[in-house]
BARO-919166 format. One record per residue: x, y, z of N, C-alpha, C in turn. Coordinates in pm, 1 decimal, padded with zeros to 6 digits, always signed. Layout:
# residues N
      n.X      n.Y      n.Z     ca.X     ca.Y     ca.Z      c.X      c.Y      c.Z
        X        Y        Z        X        Y        Z        X        Y        Z
...
# end
This chain:
# residues 91
      n.X      n.Y      n.Z     ca.X     ca.Y     ca.Z      c.X      c.Y      c.Z
 +23115.3 +22358.6 +00138.6 +23049.5 +22418.5 +00233.3 +23031.0 +22520.7 +00083.9
 +22932.1 +22512.8 +00070.3 +22814.2 +22616.5 -00034.3 +22738.0 +22740.1 +00045.3
 +22806.0 +22867.2 +00007.4 +22722.7 +23000.0 +00083.3 +22632.5 +22993.0 -00032.2
 +22532.5 +23106.1 +00012.3 +22453.4 +23173.0 -00042.0 +22390.5 +23094.0 -00110.8
 +22286.4 +23126.0 -00204.9 +22159.6 +23061.2 -00315.6 +22248.0 +23142.2 -00467.7
 +22306.9 +23036.1 -00470.2 +22321.4 +23059.2 -00667.9 +22280.3 +22895.1 -00786.5
 +22254.5 +22936.1 -00917.9 +22249.5 +22798.1 -00961.4 +22351.0 +22777.4 -01038.7
 +22345.2 +22653.7 -01099.8 +22481.8 +22584.0 -01163.9 +22416.8 +22496.4 -01224.5
 +22519.4 +22448.4 -01363.4 +22464.3 +22412.8 -01481.0 +22446.7 +22231.5 -01416.4
 +22437.8 +22173.5 -01526.6 +22449.0 +21990.1 -01459.8 +22608.8 +21963.0 -01439.5
 +22707.8 +22013.7 -01508.3 +22818.8 +21953.3 -01478.2 +22871.4 +21979.9 -01307.8
 +22778.4 +22068.1 -01284.2 +22869.6 +22127.1 -01158.4 +22780.5 +22075.1 -01052.0
 +22631.9 +22050.4 -01115.1 +22507.1 +21987.3 -01018.7 +22618.4 +21817.1 -00981.8
 +22651.4 +21777.7 -01073.0 +22695.6 +21615.1 -01045.1 +22827.1 +21642.8 -00991.6
 +22897.7 +21740.3 -00996.3 +23025.1 +21801.8 -00885.9 +22988.5 +21763.6 -00733.8
 +22826.1 +21868.0 -00726.8 +22809.7 +21898.7 -00612.8 +22788.8 +21739.9 -00511.9
 +22696.1 +21673.0 -00611.5 +22588.1 +21550.2 -00584.9 +22681.5 +21420.4 -00538.6
 +22729.6 +21410.9 -00699.1 +22809.9 +21312.1 -00696.8 +22736.8 +21189.2 -00768.7
 +22612.4 +21205.2 -00835.7 +22539.6 +21173.0 -00969.6 +22538.8 +21222.2 -01051.5
 +22523.3 +21141.1 -01118.3 +22519.7 +21179.6 -01284.3 +22378.8 +21260.8 -01364.8
 +22399.8 +21357.1 -01472.4 +22300.8 +21391.7 -01483.3 +22186.3 +21342.8 -01532.1
 +22215.4 +21219.8 -01581.3 +22128.8 +21149.8 -01577.9 +22009.6 +21112.3 -01468.8
 +22109.7 +21045.9 -01378.0 +22039.3 +21038.9 -01234.4 +21943.8 +21208.3 -01174.0
 +22011.1 +21312.4 -01229.4 +21984.8 +21427.0 -01194.1 +21821.5 +21407.2 -01273.2
 +21819.5 +21398.4 -01416.1 +21679.1 +21406.9 -01450.4 +21597.7 +21315.3 -01403.5
 +21641.8 +21211.9 -01377.2 +21556.2 +21092.9 -01336.5 +21451.7 +21163.0 -01219.8
 +21556.2 +21236.4 -01138.0 +21528.6 +21278.5 -00992.1 +21393.5 +21412.8 -01012.8
 +21436.0 +21485.4 -01181.2 +21345.4 +21572.7 -01202.9 +21224.6 +21505.9 -01253.7
 +21225.5 +21437.5 -01321.4 +21134.9 +21409.2 -01384.2 +21033.5 +21265.6 -01307.7
 +21066.9 +21244.7 -01232.0 +20983.1 +21168.0 -01108.4 +20903.4 +21236.5 -01008.6
 +20968.4 +21366.9 -00953.8 +20950.5 +21467.1 -00905.4 +21030.5 +21478.1 -00758.7
 +21104.1 +21412.9 -00760.1 +21210.2 +21382.9 -00655.0 +21257.1 +21547.5 -00591.0
 +21303.5 +21604.0 -00700.2 +21352.4 +21738.7 -00727.2 +21252.0 +21849.0 -00785.7
 +21214.2 +21893.5 -00710.0 +21081.2 +21994.2 -00740.1 +21130.1 +22124.5 -00852.6
 +21067.7 +22163.0 -00948.5 +21097.2 +22245.3 -01007.6 +21059.1 +22381.8 -00954.4
 +21155.0 +22502.3 -00984.4 +21152.3 +22602.2 -00903.3 +21128.7 +22630.5 -00753.5
 +21239.6 +22514.1 -00720.3 +21296.3 +22520.3 -00599.0 +21423.3 +22453.9 -00608.0
 +21433.4 +22312.6 -00645.9 +21551.0 +22311.8 -00656.3 +21674.9 +22331.7 -00780.6
 +21575.2 +22312.5 -00861.8 +21627.8 +22364.2 -01004.6 +21510.8 +22442.0 -01058.4
 +21537.4 +22537.7 -01212.2 +21469.7 +22589.0 -01273.9 +21498.7 +22585.4 -01396.4
 +21392.1 +22574.9 -01508.4 +21399.1 +22575.3 -01625.9 +21448.1 +22743.9 -01686.1
 +21601.6 +22720.8 -01747.4 +21630.6 +22856.1 -01843.6 +21560.4 +22875.6 -01916.4
 +21552.8 +22794.3 -02001.9 +21494.4 +22793.2 -02101.1 +21457.8 +22636.9 -02152.4
 +21401.6 +22632.2 -02325.1 +21372.4 +22484.5 -02274.5 +21470.4 +22394.3 -02288.8
 +21619.8 +22410.6 -02333.4 +21740.0 +22330.9 -02343.8 +21838.5 +22380.3 -02229.0
 +21810.5 +22463.8 -02128.4 +21873.5 +22478.6 -01985.1 +21844.9 +22466.8 -01883.3
 +21874.4 +22339.3 -01806.4 +21803.0 +22349.7 -01661.6 +21930.4 +22402.1 -01569.6
 +21887.3 +22469.8 -01481.4 +21976.9 +22532.0 -01374.1 +21949.9 +22445.6 -01213.7
 +22033.4 +22374.6 -01175.4 +21986.3 +22396.1 -01004.9 +22045.1 +22455.8 -00914.9
 +21976.4 +22494.3 -00757.9 +22039.1 +22581.7 -00704.0 +22108.4 +22452.7 -00580.7
 +22204.7 +22547.1 -00599.3 +22342.1 +22467.0 -00544.3 +22305.8 +22447.1 -00383.3
 +22282.1 +22507.5 -00302.5 +22265.4 +22524.5 -00188.9 +22118.5 +22417.3 -00184.9
 +22042.7 +22416.8 -00218.3 +21941.5 +22319.2 -00177.1 +21957.1 +22211.4 -00223.5
 +22021.2 +22195.0 -00360.7 +22040.9 +22057.1 -00428.5 +22121.8 +22016.6 -00338.7
 +22229.0 +22084.6 -00261.1 +22333.5 +21932.8 -00175.7 +22306.2 +21959.2 -00033.4
 +22172.5 +22033.3 -00020.6 +22081.3 +21993.3 +00128.4 +21975.0 +21873.3 +00102.9
 +21931.9 +21852.7 -00037.5 +21899.2 +21767.7 -00070.0 +21920.0 +21630.0 -00039.4
 +22053.7 +21644.0 -00079.8 +22104.7 +21504.9 -00140.4 +22183.5 +21462.7 +00051.8
 +22234.4 +21549.7 +00114.5 +22287.1 +21537.0 +00217.7 +22141.9 +21501.7 +00347.0
 +22020.1 +21542.3 +00305.5 +21949.3 +21473.8 +00441.4 +21809.7 +21442.6 +00355.0
 +21872.2 +21299.4 +00216.7 +21814.6 +21233.2 +00173.8 +21715.1 +21144.5 +00269.4
 +21771.8 +21084.8 +00376.5 +21706.2 +21009.1 +00457.5 +21649.6 +21122.9 +00571.1
 +21623.8 +21225.3 +00590.5 +21595.0 +21332.9 +00709.8 +21525.8 +21459.5 +00595.8
 +21385.4 +21428.2 +00508.7 +21323.7 +21509.3 +00449.9 +21322.6 +21608.2 +00518.8
 +21240.1 +21595.5 +00667.1 +21196.9 +21707.8 +00759.6 +21301.9 +21832.8 +00764.3
 +21476.6 +21802.4 +00768.4 +21552.8 +21863.5 +00766.0 +21525.3 +21966.9 +00603.6
 +21594.6 +21886.3 +00540.4 +21566.7 +21983.8 +00385.0 +21438.3 +22082.6 +00390.7
 +21339.5 +22034.3 +00434.7 +21180.8 +22122.5 +00432.7 +21233.9 +22248.2 +00515.2
 +21303.2 +22204.0 +00591.9 +21336.5 +22353.2 +00644.2 +21459.1 +22467.9 +00568.5
 +21541.7 +22411.7 +00511.1 +21638.7 +22468.7 +00462.6 +21505.9 +22520.0 +00281.9
 +21440.3 +22452.4 +00260.8 +21329.3 +22529.4 +00131.7 +21268.9 +22627.3 +00220.0
 +21220.2 +22604.8 +00350.5 +21115.8 +22698.6 +00362.4 +21219.4 +22823.3 +00402.4
 +21351.6 +22833.9 +00436.5 +21444.0 +22948.0 +00458.0 +21474.2 +23011.4 +00333.1
 +21475.7 +22966.2 +00261.0 +21457.0 +22987.0 +00109.1 +21438.5 +23135.8 +00045.7
 +21307.9 +23137.4 +00032.7 +21269.8 +23283.2 +00000.2 +21296.4 +23382.2 +00107.8
 +21313.1 +23361.5 +00223.0 +21346.5 +23483.5 +00309.1 +21480.8 +23537.0 +00303.2
 +21555.4 +23454.5 +00249.3 +21650.5 +23464.4 +00244.4 +21766.4 +23574.8 +00074.8
 +21636.7 +23556.8 -00028.1 +21691.2 +23597.9 -00136.2 +21667.8 +23759.2 -00140.3
 +21767.5 +23855.7 -00193.8 +21777.2 +23972.2 -00208.9 +21666.0 +24073.1 -00186.0
 +21552.8 +24036.6 -00241.8 +21405.5 +24103.3 -00299.7 +21329.7 +24109.3 -00138.0
 +21391.8 +24028.2 -00037.4 +21287.4 +23980.3 +00090.7 +21387.6 +24040.2 +00157.7
 +21524.3 +24103.6 +00153.2 +21554.2 +24187.1 +00279.0 +21498.9 +24302.7 +00292.6
 +21544.7 +24317.4 +00446.9 +21469.7 +24441.5 +00462.1 +21553.6 +24572.3 +00428.7
 +21472.2 +24662.1 +00343.8 +21544.8 +24821.0 +00299.0 +21613.3 +24878.7 +00447.8
 +21675.4 +24941.0 +00377.4 +21770.1 +25016.3 +00467.0 +21758.3 +25149.9 +00460.6
 +21734.3 +25230.6 +00566.6 +21668.0 +25365.1 +00553.0 +21775.6 +25488.0 +00534.1
 +21752.1 +25581.1 +00486.1 +21842.4 +25675.2 +00540.0 +22007.7 +25680.8 +00463.0
 +22065.0 +25785.2 +00508.9 +22193.2 +25795.9 +00402.6 +22284.1 +25682.1 +00426.7
 +22361.4 +25651.3 +00305.4 +22445.9 +25571.4 +00314.1 +22609.2 +25615.4 +00410.4
 +22657.5 +25510.4 +00490.5 +22834.7 +25589.3 +00525.0 +22888.9 +25628.9 +00441.5
 +22958.5 +25716.4 +00466.1 +23075.9 +25738.1 +00358.8 +23210.8 +25653.7 +00389.8
# end
């Protein structure tokens, strides 16, 4: 089980999905995997995959509405979208 949102390279993405990096590339190029959602381009030669959303995409391949729920929850779970705590920190 993958907890939290973190990004992995193509080898770890292969392990998570059971798909080859060539298949993942084809899925990116034909739009099955969406940029800045399931994957990001760190630089022209480096693609990173969102491990949790990639896992959700594979698990819910036949139920896209379930994957859409995971995608909707993604921005709200990012650290910069968490409520700010006020007051002093407990000692």
